[in-house]
C-alpha beads as a LAMMPS data file, in Angstrom:
LAMMPS data file: protein, C-alpha beads

98 atoms
97 bonds

1 atom types
1 bond types

-500.0 500.0 xlo xhi
-500.0 500.0 ylo yhi
-500.0 500.0 zlo zhi

Masses

1 110.0

Atoms # bond

1 1 1 95.210 221.504 -210.308
2 1 1 94.662 224.242 -207.610
3 1 1 91.395 223.354 -206.285
4 1 1 93.343 220.004 -205.491
5 1 1 95.688 222.517 -203.788
6 1 1 93.315 224.273 -201.614
7 1 1 92.262 220.939 -200.478
8 1 1 95.143 219.514 -199.406
9 1 1 95.341 223.086 -197.633
10 1 1 92.290 222.876 -195.884
11 1 1 92.805 218.917 -194.841
12 1 1 96.441 220.151 -193.345
13 1 1 94.678 223.149 -191.394
14 1 1 91.987 220.796 -190.313
15 1 1 94.953 218.651 -189.280
16 1 1 96.607 221.524 -186.895
17 1 1 92.975 222.066 -185.231
18 1 1 92.299 219.054 -184.312
19 1 1 95.926 218.666 -182.789
20 1 1 94.964 221.316 -180.818
21 1 1 92.193 220.454 -180.023
22 1 1 93.674 217.345 -178.310
23 1 1 96.459 219.751 -176.873
24 1 1 94.539 222.519 -175.999
25 1 1 95.381 223.928 -172.490
26 1 1 92.358 225.576 -171.901
27 1 1 89.052 224.736 -172.526
28 1 1 88.282 227.871 -174.435
29 1 1 91.616 226.756 -177.246
30 1 1 89.782 223.514 -177.436
31 1 1 85.844 225.066 -178.150
32 1 1 87.615 227.244 -180.946
33 1 1 89.971 225.136 -182.680
34 1 1 86.790 222.845 -183.027
35 1 1 84.551 225.287 -184.435
36 1 1 87.555 225.989 -186.635
37 1 1 87.478 222.712 -187.529
38 1 1 83.399 222.904 -188.670
39 1 1 84.448 225.798 -190.836
40 1 1 87.454 224.322 -192.460
41 1 1 84.880 221.443 -192.927
42 1 1 82.246 223.423 -195.031
43 1 1 84.626 225.018 -196.892
44 1 1 85.797 221.676 -197.815
45 1 1 82.416 220.087 -198.493
46 1 1 82.508 223.729 -200.747
47 1 1 85.597 222.719 -202.640
48 1 1 84.516 218.895 -203.194
49 1 1 81.008 220.064 -204.609
50 1 1 83.047 222.668 -207.389
51 1 1 85.090 219.883 -208.032
52 1 1 82.253 217.325 -207.993
53 1 1 79.884 219.959 -210.294
54 1 1 77.308 218.914 -207.807
55 1 1 76.132 222.056 -206.493
56 1 1 73.484 220.182 -204.559
57 1 1 75.801 219.416 -201.732
58 1 1 76.647 223.045 -201.259
59 1 1 73.390 222.674 -199.119
60 1 1 74.727 220.379 -196.977
61 1 1 77.648 223.000 -196.096
62 1 1 74.878 225.268 -195.161
63 1 1 73.214 222.950 -193.018
64 1 1 76.286 222.102 -191.441
65 1 1 77.493 225.110 -190.751
66 1 1 74.519 226.473 -188.708
67 1 1 74.667 223.226 -186.816
68 1 1 78.513 223.900 -185.879
69 1 1 77.436 227.334 -184.795
70 1 1 74.363 226.671 -182.464
71 1 1 76.557 223.639 -180.856
72 1 1 79.398 226.181 -180.721
73 1 1 77.101 228.495 -178.678
74 1 1 75.540 225.635 -176.595
75 1 1 78.871 224.527 -175.050
76 1 1 80.041 227.667 -174.364
77 1 1 76.652 228.216 -172.658
78 1 1 76.901 225.086 -170.710
79 1 1 80.650 226.125 -169.950
80 1 1 80.266 229.799 -168.257
81 1 1 76.488 228.888 -166.933
82 1 1 76.692 225.033 -166.054
83 1 1 73.439 224.075 -167.797
84 1 1 71.292 224.351 -170.634
85 1 1 68.004 225.724 -169.104
86 1 1 68.364 228.898 -167.076
87 1 1 68.764 232.399 -168.368
88 1 1 72.025 232.635 -165.404
89 1 1 69.147 234.243 -163.188
90 1 1 68.420 232.934 -160.069
91 1 1 65.150 231.656 -159.519
92 1 1 62.855 231.179 -156.199
93 1 1 63.518 228.381 -154.860
94 1 1 67.418 229.378 -155.391
95 1 1 66.748 232.604 -153.124
96 1 1 64.896 231.203 -150.679
97 1 1 67.571 228.649 -150.029
98 1 1 70.417 231.393 -149.857

Bonds

1 1 1 2
2 1 2 3
3 1 3 4
4 1 4 5
5 1 5 6
6 1 6 7
7 1 7 8
8 1 8 9
9 1 9 10
10 1 10 11
11 1 11 12
12 1 12 13
13 1 13 14
14 1 14 15
15 1 15 16
16 1 16 17
17 1 17 18
18 1 18 19
19 1 19 20
20 1 20 21
21 1 21 22
22 1 22 23
23 1 23 24
24 1 24 25
25 1 25 26
26 1 26 27
27 1 27 28
28 1 28 29
29 1 29 30
30 1 30 31
31 1 31 32
32 1 32 33
33 1 33 34
34 1 34 35
35 1 35 36
36 1 36 37
37 1 37 38
38 1 38 39
39 1 39 40
40 1 40 41
41 1 41 42
42 1 42 43
43 1 43 44
44 1 44 45
45 1 45 46
46 1 46 47
47 1 47 48
48 1 48 49
49 1 49 50
50 1 50 51
51 1 51 52
52 1 52 53
53 1 53 54
54 1 54 55
55 1 55 56
56 1 56 57
57 1 57 58
58 1 58 59
59 1 59 60
60 1 60 61
61 1 61 62
62 1 62 63
63 1 63 64
64 1 64 65
65 1 65 66
66 1 66 67
67 1 67 68
68 1 68 69
69 1 69 70
70 1 70 71
71 1 71 72
72 1 72 73
73 1 73 74
74 1 74 75
75 1 75 76
76 1 76 77
77 1 77 78
78 1 78 79
79 1 79 80
80 1 80 81
81 1 81 82
82 1 82 83
83 1 83 84
84 1 84 85
85 1 85 86
86 1 86 87
87 1 87 88
88 1 88 89
89 1 89 90
90 1 90 91
91 1 91 92
92 1 92 93
93 1 93 94
94 1 94 95
95 1 95 96
96 1 96 97
97 1 97 98
């Protein structure tokens, strides 16, 4: 009963995070809410693994957490620098064109 209530609370917070992702005034609010949604998904998978007695599912939760983290860092780098592949420093071609 208690774990079912925890799962429902996690689902409610996931809904609120999804609403914030859609309505957020800035891009950083949206990224933060998507990160929170991913974290709550990991928690929900863990609760489901505990309720079903299948601890193998926890591996999926860990992989999802890593993908969520790497995805958020990549999106933040894309927003901050404009591309994924440069370090933010100007290369020789950009310096010569100025």
